[in-house]
C-alpha positions in Angstrom: 150.6 101.1 111.4 147.9 100.7 114.3 145.0 97.6 112.8 142.2 99.3 111.5 139.4 99.1 113.8 136.4 97.7 112.1 133.3 98.2 114.8 133.3 99.9 118.3 131.3 98.8 121.5 130.3 100.4 125.0 132.6 103.2 125.7 135.4 103.1 123.3 136.0 99.9 123.2 136.3 98.5 119.7 137.3 95.2 117.9 140.4 95.7 115.4 141.5 93.2 112.6 145.0 91.7 112.7 145.5 90.1 109.3 142.1 87.3 109.9 142.2 87.8 113.0 140.1 89.9 115.1 140.7 91.5 119.4 138.5 93.2 121.4 139.8 95.2 124.1 136.5 94.5 126.3 135.7 93.0 129.7 132.5 92.3 128.1 133.9 90.5 125.3 132.2 86.8 124.8 130.8 85.2 121.7 127.6 86.4 122.1 129.4 90.4 122.0 131.5 89.1 118.7 128.2 88.0 117.0 127.1 91.3 116.8 129.9 92.7 116.6 131.2 91.1 113.8 128.1 89.8 111.9 128.6 87.2 109.2 131.5 85.4 111.1 131.4 82.0 109.9 133.0 78.8 111.8 134.9 81.2 114.1 136.8 80.8 116.8 136.1 82.6 119.8 138.5 82.4 123.1 137.2 85.3 125.6 140.2 85.7 128.7 139.4 88.4 131.6 139.5 91.8 130.1 140.0 90.9 125.8 138.5 88.5 123.2 140.1 87.0 120.3 138.3 85.7 117.6 139.6 83.7 114.9 137.9 84.3 111.6 138.0 81.4 108.7 137.2 83.5 104.8 134.0 82.8 103.5 133.8 80.8 100.2 132.3 84.1 97.9 133.2 82.3 94.6 130.4 79.8 96.0 128.2 82.2 97.1 128.7 84.1 93.8 127.7 81.1 91.6 125.2 79.5 93.1 122.5 78.9 91.0 119.5 80.4 91.9 116.2 79.0 89.5 113.7 81.8 88.4 110.0 80.6 89.1 108.5 79.4 86.8 105.7 81.4 84.4 102.5 80.5 83.8 101.4 80.5 79.8 99.4 83.7 80.9 102.0 85.6 82.1 105.0 84.3 79.0 102.0 85.5 76.5 101.7 88.8 78.0 105.5 89.3 79.0 105.6 88.6 74.4 103.0 90.5 73.9 104.9 93.8 75.6 108.1 93.2 73.8 106.2 93.4 70.5 104.6 96.7 71.9 107.9 98.2 72.6 108.9 97.2 69.5 105.9 98.5 67.4 106.4 101.9 69.2 110.4 101.7 68.4 109.3 101.2 64.5 106.9 103.8 64.6 109.0 106.5 65.7 111.9 105.5 63.3 109.6 106.0 60.8 108.8 109.0 61.6 112.2 110.1 62.0 112.7 109.2 58.4 109.9 110.9 57.2 110.8 114.4 59.2 114.3 113.9 57.6 112.6 114.2 54.3 110.6 117.0 54.3 114.1 119.2 56.1 116.2 117.5 53.5 113.4 118.6 50.3 113.3 122.4 52.3 116.7 122.8 52.6 117.0 122.2 48.6 114.5 124.8 47.8 117.5 126.8 48.6 120.3 125.0 47.4 121.5 125.2 43.9 121.7 122.2 41.7 125.3 121.9 42.2 125.2 122.8 45.7 122.5 120.0 46.8 124.4 117.4 43.7 127.7 118.2 46.3 126.0 117.7 49.4 124.3 114.5 48.3 127.5 113.0 47.1 130.6 111.7 48.3 131.9 115.5 49.4 128.8 115.9 51.4 128.5 119.7 51.7 128.0 122.9 49.9 129.7 126.3 49.8 128.3 129.6 50.1 128.6 133.2 50.7 127.5 134.6 53.5 126.2 138.1 53.7 129.1 140.5 54.4 131.1 138.6 51.8 132.7 136.0 53.6 132.8 132.1 52.0 131.5 129.5 53.5 130.9 125.9 53.3 128.6 123.6 55.5 129.4 120.4 56.3 127.0 116.9 56.7 128.4 116.4 60.3 127.0 117.6 64.0 129.8 119.1 65.3 132.1 121.7 63.9 130.4 121.8 60.9 131.2 125.2 59.5 134.3 126.1 57.8 135.4 129.3 57.0 136.9 129.5 53.3 140.0 132.3 52.1 139.6 133.6 48.9 141.7 130.0 47.4 139.6 127.8 48.7 141.4 126.7 51.8 139.9 126.2 55.5 141.1 129.3 57.9 138.4 128.0 60.7 135.6 125.3 61.6 133.1 126.7 63.6 130.2 125.5 65.5 127.0 126.7 65.8 123.4 125.5 65.9 120.0 126.9 66.4 118.1 126.5 70.2 116.7 123.5 70.5 118.1 121.1 68.3 118.5 118.0 69.4 115.5 116.9 68.3 116.0 118.5 64.5 116.8 116.5 61.5 120.6 117.2 60.6 118.8 119.1 57.1 117.2 121.3 59.2 120.0 122.4 61.8 122.2 123.2 57.9 119.3 125.1 57.1 118.8 127.0 59.8 122.7 127.8 59.9 122.2 128.8 55.9 119.7 131.5 56.2 121.9 132.6 59.6 125.2 133.5 57.5 123.0 134.8 54.4 121.1 137.2 56.7 123.7 138.3 59.7 127.0 136.0 59.4 128.6 138.8 62.1 125.9 138.2 64.4 126.5 134.4 64.2 130.6 134.7 64.6 129.8 136.7 67.8 128.3 133.3 69.6 129.8 130.5 67.4 132.4 128.1 69.2 135.4 128.2 67.1 137.1 124.4 67.2 139.8 125.4 64.4 141.6 128.2 63.1 140.2 131.6 63.5 137.1 133.7 63.0 136.8 135.8 59.5 138.1 139.6 60.0 135.8 142.7 60.4 137.0 145.8 60.1 140.3 144.1 60.9 138.7 142.5 63.8 136.7 139.5 64.8 133.6 139.9 65.9 133.9 138.2 69.5 131.4 138.9 72.2 133.8 139.1 75.4 
């Protein structure tokens, strides 16, 4: 293979690299030209001939360069205290955000439980982490306390025949219980409309009049 050109000089004249040796085909190749065309060469030896020059470069000790310790500038007591104060304000903002999320989650659970029976609530809060219900057209569904594919379609025997995913718009900031309530109300109001837009992750959607209600 021809050597790789690493830089150009003049009218098409260039430097090429072969191992640790750089060769230039230029009548004006001098040590100054070598330094200009190959910056960063250290402890290099330059030999100039009539129409070309050879530069042998010794490898740079990159490990030494990377491990060279540069101590940070010393901070004054005022700068240290200001930095500590900024960190504490950041931590307090995070704690306040967590308190707001917990309060919103509790309000969302209380609202969801108003639409659930005692049995559904116990199943949702217990180890099962889910509740079953019947949609607007008589299809049996199950909502699990998950964030993806948490709507399950059940057959008459209670077996899962499909896993669907459908969420309210702009649901990223909603507490999980609000998402589950939105899914419950949508399926109890018009389950066929939800089936048209829900993503099916496993199994199949329910059949209505012998066909799936999916928009093409």
